[in-house]
N, C-alpha and C positions, 0 to 999 in steps of 0.2 A: 530714307533721307540721304544727303548726300550734300557735300560741299565741304569747306574748309574748318579748320577750328584749331584756337590758339587757346593758349593755358596764358594766362598774365598772373601774377602775384601780386596781391593788393591788401594794402594793409590801412586802417583809418587812422592811424596816428603814428607819429616818427619816421616822417618823410620829410621833415624840414633837412637844410642843409648839413645842420649839425649829424643827423643820427643816420642820411645817407646821401654820403659824398658822391656817390656816384649817380644818383639819380636812380637806380635799378627798381627800387620798391616804387608803386604807383599809388597814389591815393584813388582810391573808388570814380569820383569822376573822374580824372585822368585816366584813369585805363577804360571808362566805358568812350569816353573822348578818342583816344587812340583806337578802340574797335571800329567807330563810325568812322573813321577819316581810312582805314582800313578796307573798308566796305563792308562790315558783319550789319546783320539787320538784328539778331538777339545778343542779348548777354545772358548768361547764368550764371550766378552769385552765389558761390557754395563758400560760408563763411567757417572758416577752420579754428582753432582755439584749443588751450587746453581744457578737459571738463569742467573743472572745478570753475572756471572763469567765462563760460560760454553765455552767461546772460549779460554779463559785462562788454563782451567782445559784439554783440548784437546791437544793444546799445549806439556804443560807438562806432558802429557801424554804418545804423541810422542816421547816425549826426552826421557822418562824414557824407552822407548823401543829403544831406539837407532837409530830412524827415525830420517833423516836429513831435509826431503822434501817432501811435498803435491803435489799432490797426491801419494799417497804410496798402491794403493788397485785395485783391477782388476775389471772388468767389474758388476761380484755380489759384489761390495764393500768389499771385503775380503783383509784381508794382511795376505802373509805368511811370518814366521821367521823360521829361521833355529835353 
């Protein structure tokens, strides 16, 4: 497998101007839009957070993508977004 790869730091909250004045932190949707604009065909989202907060980060991340119910993935644990 070849091709280009880029890493985006993404967070589902605190991306408003007040907390993110230079706009360096991307929302999940903005990161996907950025990847599509740059010609990427696949996005892999690897959530990270403190271990004690891992369930909470997954809920917030799901909400940031506009997903309202779980599970919202296929048999390969993939979620397809339009």
